[in-house]
One Martini backbone bead per residue (centre of mass of N, CA, C, O) as a GRO file, in nm:
protein
  103
    1MET     BB    1  13.659 -14.991  -2.596
    2LYS     BB    2  13.561 -15.142  -2.309
    3SER     BB    3  13.326 -15.243  -2.109
    4LYS     BB    4  13.302 -15.286  -1.757
    5LEU     BB    5  12.997 -15.362  -1.791
    6LYS     BB    6  12.901 -15.698  -1.698
    7LEU     BB    7  12.600 -15.865  -1.753
    8PRO     BB    8  12.405 -16.104  -1.722
    9ILE     BB    9  12.114 -16.194  -1.868
   10LYS     BB   10  11.963 -16.297  -1.617
   11GLN     BB   11  11.993 -16.036  -1.447
   12MET     BB   12  11.854 -15.842  -1.644
   13GLY     BB   13  11.581 -15.992  -1.650
   14ALA     BB   14  11.521 -15.975  -1.346
   15ALA     BB   15  11.526 -15.668  -1.327
   16ALA     BB   16  11.300 -15.614  -1.532
   17LEU     BB   17  11.083 -15.771  -1.381
   18LEU     BB   18  11.087 -15.607  -1.116
   19VAL     BB   19  11.018 -15.335  -1.239
   20SER     BB   20  10.745 -15.416  -1.369
   21MET     BB   21  10.611 -15.511  -1.101
   22THR     BB   22  10.623 -15.241  -0.954
   23PHE     BB   23  10.439 -15.073  -1.163
   24THR     BB   24  10.175 -15.248  -1.159
   25GLY     BB   25  10.068 -15.398  -0.934
   26CYS     BB   26   9.776 -15.409  -0.745
   27LYS     BB   27   9.434 -15.509  -0.782
   28LYS     BB   28   9.127 -15.469  -0.697
   29ASP     BB   29   8.825 -15.585  -0.679
   30GLU     BB   30   8.562 -15.471  -0.862
   31THR     BB   31   8.244 -15.355  -0.793
   32LYS     BB   32   7.964 -15.367  -0.979
   33ILE     BB   33   7.723 -15.109  -1.018
   34GLU     BB   34   7.408 -15.104  -1.112
   35PRO     BB   35   7.178 -14.918  -1.225
   36ALA     BB   36   6.875 -14.818  -1.156
   37ILE     BB   37   6.577 -14.902  -1.315
   38GLN     BB   38   6.313 -14.728  -1.414
   39THR     BB   39   5.998 -14.828  -1.439
   40LYS     BB   40   5.741 -14.825  -1.646
   41LYS     BB   41   5.405 -14.734  -1.620
   42ILE     BB   42   5.136 -14.878  -1.789
   43SER     BB   43   4.854 -14.905  -1.919
   44GLU     BB   44   4.640 -15.136  -2.040
   45ALA     BB   45   4.561 -14.980  -2.295
   46GLU     BB   46   4.848 -14.913  -2.392
   47PHE     BB   47   4.946 -15.204  -2.407
   48SER     BB   48   4.736 -15.307  -2.613
   49LYS     BB   49   4.812 -15.106  -2.836
   50LEU     BB   50   5.112 -15.200  -2.864
   51LEU     BB   51   5.057 -15.496  -2.920
   52GLN     BB   52   4.897 -15.449  -3.178
   53TYR     BB   53   5.116 -15.293  -3.332
   54ILE     BB   54   5.333 -15.518  -3.328
   55SER     BB   55   5.164 -15.738  -3.459
   56ILE     BB   56   5.117 -15.589  -3.731
   57THR     BB   57   5.417 -15.492  -3.806
   58THR     BB   58   5.535 -15.810  -3.769
   59ASN     BB   59   5.329 -16.046  -3.816
   60ALA     BB   60   5.249 -16.132  -3.517
   61PRO     BB   61   5.127 -16.303  -3.284
   62LYS     BB   62   5.042 -16.232  -2.962
   63ASP     BB   63   5.164 -16.511  -2.844
   64GLN     BB   64   5.470 -16.412  -2.962
   65ILE     BB   65   5.451 -16.176  -2.744
   66LEU     BB   66   5.668 -16.034  -2.512
   67PHE     BB   67   5.711 -15.885  -2.178
   68ASP     BB   68   5.987 -15.721  -2.026
   69GLU     BB   69   5.996 -15.552  -1.735
   70LYS     BB   70   6.296 -15.521  -1.666
   71LYS     BB   71   6.377 -15.421  -1.975
   72GLN     BB   72   6.152 -15.281  -2.131
   73GLU     BB   73   6.046 -15.516  -2.353
   74PHE     BB   74   5.986 -15.656  -2.655
   75VAL     BB   75   5.933 -16.006  -2.765
   76VAL     BB   76   5.976 -16.155  -3.081
   77TYR     BB   77   6.010 -16.488  -3.123
   78GLY     BB   78   6.270 -16.461  -2.908
   79TRP     BB   79   6.464 -16.226  -3.088
   80PHE     BB   80   6.293 -15.965  -3.108
   81HIS     BB   81   6.374 -15.634  -3.001
   82LYS     BB   82   6.161 -15.383  -2.826
   83SER     BB   83   6.133 -15.104  -2.687
   84LEU     BB   84   5.909 -14.915  -2.529
   85THR     BB   85   5.995 -14.633  -2.631
   86ASN     BB   86   6.011 -14.714  -2.929
   87ALA     BB   87   5.718 -14.809  -2.962
   88GLN     BB   88   5.586 -14.540  -2.881
   89SER     BB   89   5.717 -14.354  -3.096
   90GLU     BB   90   5.625 -14.514  -3.343
   91HIS     BB   91   5.322 -14.503  -3.288
   92ASP     BB   92   5.293 -14.186  -3.275
   93SER     BB   93   5.415 -14.169  -3.594
   94ALA     BB   94   5.177 -14.368  -3.713
   95ASN     BB   95   4.943 -14.249  -3.907
   96GLU     BB   96   4.839 -14.483  -4.087
   97TYR     BB   97   4.781 -14.681  -3.862
   98ILE     BB   98   4.581 -14.508  -3.701
   99ALA     BB   99   4.379 -14.467  -3.936
  100THR     BB  100   4.327 -14.779  -3.985
  101TYR     BB  101   4.311 -14.915  -3.665
  102GLU     BB  102   4.194 -14.661  -3.455
  103LYS     BB  103   3.931 -14.516  -3.623
   0.00000   0.00000   0.00000
């Protein structure tokens, strides 16, 4: 038995294309809204203490350490990044450093 339904390949391809286009639809451009980051304000004494800590632990001079207020991170030599919260927690748990350099 031969099938009575004979469609040319071009028509089947066009039909498949139309069906796939129907199901995909159009998407609007979504505008990404970045959450506002609340910046921490630290005292000048706390900042100096952290700057000294990073300088000693990375063996970098203080003039090679920058603080990016927007990202809330220290940048050493332009490529090593350490967040403010990470630096604070490391400093607070560095007992030997505190005993040697701060007392």
